[in-house]
N, C-alpha and C positions, 0 to 999 in steps of 0.2 A: 705746153700741153701735150704735144706729140712726144716729147721726151718722157713725160710721165706715163703715157700709154705704152711706150716701148719698154720702159722699166717694168711696168706691171706684166707685160707680155713675156719679158725675159724671166721674171720671177716665176710666172706660171709654168713656163717651159722647163725651168730648172726643177721645180717641184714635181712636175709630171715625170721628168727623167729620173729623179730620185726615187719616186714611188715605183716606177717601172723596174729600176735596178733592184730595189728592196724586194719587190714581188718575185723577181727572178731568183734572188738569193734565197728567199723562203722556199720557193719551189725546189731549188737545188738541194736545200737542207732537208726537205721532206723526202725527196727521192733518195738522198744519201742514207737517211735513217731507214727507209724502207729496204734499200739494198743490203745494209748491214744486218737488219732484222732477218731478212730472207737467208743471208749467208749463215747466220747463227742457227736458224731453224734447220737448214740443210745439214749443217755440221752435227746438230743434236740428233736428228732423225736418221741421217745417213741413208736416204732413199735409194741411192745407186750402189750401195756397198753390199757385197756378198760375203757372208761370214763363213770362215772355214776352220776357225779355232776359237775356243772360249774367250780368249782375251780380245777378240775382235768385237764382241758385243758390248756396247756402251752401258755404263752403270744406270743411265736414265731408262734404258729398256727394262731393266730388272725392277726399278722403282715404280715405273708406270705399268708393268705387266703387259708389255707390248706383245701382240700376237704376231708370230712369224710363221712362214710357210716354206715348204720345200718337199723334195722327193727322197724317200728312203731308198738308198742304193743297195744297202746290205745290212745284216745284223752281225755285230761283233760279239761273240759269246762271252769273251772275257771282260772283266771290269764292270759287271752290272746286270745284264749285258747292255750294250750300247747300240743305239740306232744311228747309223751313219747317214746324215741328211745333207743333200745338196740344197743349201739355203737359196731361196728365191728372193731377190731384192724387192722392195716395195715398188720401185720403178726400174724394171729390168731393161735398161737401155743399152747396157754393155753386153756384147755377145758372150756366150758361155765359153770359158776356157777350161783347161785341165785343172780340176779342183782337187785332185787327189782323192782321199777317202771321204771327204766331206766333213761336216760339223758333227762331232760326237755328242749325242743326246742320251741322257739317262732318264728313264721314267721315274718320276718322283714318288717316294713313299712306298715302293713295292720291292720285295725280295722275290725275284723271278726264278722259277724252277727250270729244269731242263725241258719239261714239256712246254713251259712258257716261251722258251727260246724257239722251239720248233713252231709254236703258234705264231710268233712274230715273223719268222722266216716265211711262213705260208700265207698269212693274212696281211701283214703290214709291209713287208719288204716289196719294193717296186711301186708303191703307192704314194700319193701325196698326203702330207700330214700338216696339221697346224700345231704349233708348240709355243707355250708361254714360258719364257725363262724365269725360274724362281731363284736359282743360285748358281754361281760359277765356281767350278773347281779347276785346278790346273789341267786336268786331262779330259774333262767333259762338262756339259751344262745340264743341270738338273731342271727338268721341265714337266709341266702337265701337257700331255700329248693327246690330240684327238684326230680323227680322220672320218671322211665320208664313207658310208657303207651302203652298198646297193643290195637290197633284198626284196624279192617278190614285187618288183616294179616300184618300190618305194626307197627313198634315200633318207638315211638317218645319220646322226653324228655319234660316232663310237669313241668313248673315252678309253684309251688304251690301258691305263692303270686300273680303272674300275673293272674293265672286262677281264683282265688277267686274274684279278682277285676273285671275281664272281665265278670264273670257271675253275678255280682251284689251281691255277697255274702260277700263282704267286701269293705271298702272304704280306700283310701290312707290316712295314718296318716301324720301329720306335720313332715317334715324332721327332723331327729335327729341331733342337732347341733354337737354332738360328732363324727358323721359320715359324716359330710358335705364335708370333704376333702378326703374322701375315694373314689377313682375312680370307684371301682367296685360297691359300694353302689350308687354312682351318676348315673351310667348307669342303674342299676337295678331300681332306683327310677323313672327315666325318662320313663322306660317301664311300670311301675305301673301307672303313670299319663296318658300315652297313652291308657292303658287298661281301666282306669276309664272314660276317654272321650268317648270311644266307648260304654261302658256300659250305660252311661247317654243318649247318642244319641239313643240307641236302647231300652231304658227303661228296662234294665235287672235288675232282682232282686230287690234290695232296691230302685232302681230308677223308678220302675214301676208306682207308684202312686205319685211320687215326681217330682216337676219341677227341671230342672238341677240346681245344686248348683254352686256358684261362684268358680273360681279357688282356689287352695290351698293357694296361696300367698295372695289372697284377704281375705280368711278365717283367715289367720295368722294375717294380719293387723287389721282385725276386733276384733280379740281376744286381741291384744295388746292395741288397743284403748279402748276397754271395761275395761280392767284392769287398764289402766292409768286414765280413767274417774272415776272409782270407788274409786281410791286412792286420786284423786284431789278434788272431790266434798266435802268430809268431811273437808278437810283442808280449803277450801274456806268458808264453813259454819262457821267454828270456827273463821276465820278472820273477 
């Protein structure tokens, strides 16, 4: 009888030990999956990374339209012009080091005039901005750029592209076909067109001495027709 009781006790102890080991194994498995998930998330978001060139920005940031922030150190007149931005990481735990000129950012959808460059140097340079990457080029990142603006004890958000066009310091560029399916860019582009219409009617900036120009789609059709005509005439002459 005692042997039977001992056997049952041994079986129970072995079962309890087995369950304890399995529970620990499950816990270790859960912790391992959590650690791997956290590592993947950190690699995807890169919260500690400071971007200094276009290739540093992950493709996932463009797909998700991730908002980034930084300080504009200077305006580079050539190539757009470009805003040279010292990017601020999401979690700036690493002390700042020599970052060179910073990340080159181009304001999306706007052809900026000389007066526009001066405006950027006066109003934007030296201030913090928020920018949403829309497209990467080898030399710069095309972004929608905004900044906080203090006026009469009130703070508002200033969209740099819209403001340049509204002041007549820039004109709306032909819509980039690579961004035509991007909902954020479409909404932004419509606001640019509305700002350009107001600037033309009020004869602001570049429109001061010019008669109102045809809509952007008319300009695009004219460009396509001119290109087609230039290619067609020599062929007809040879025929």
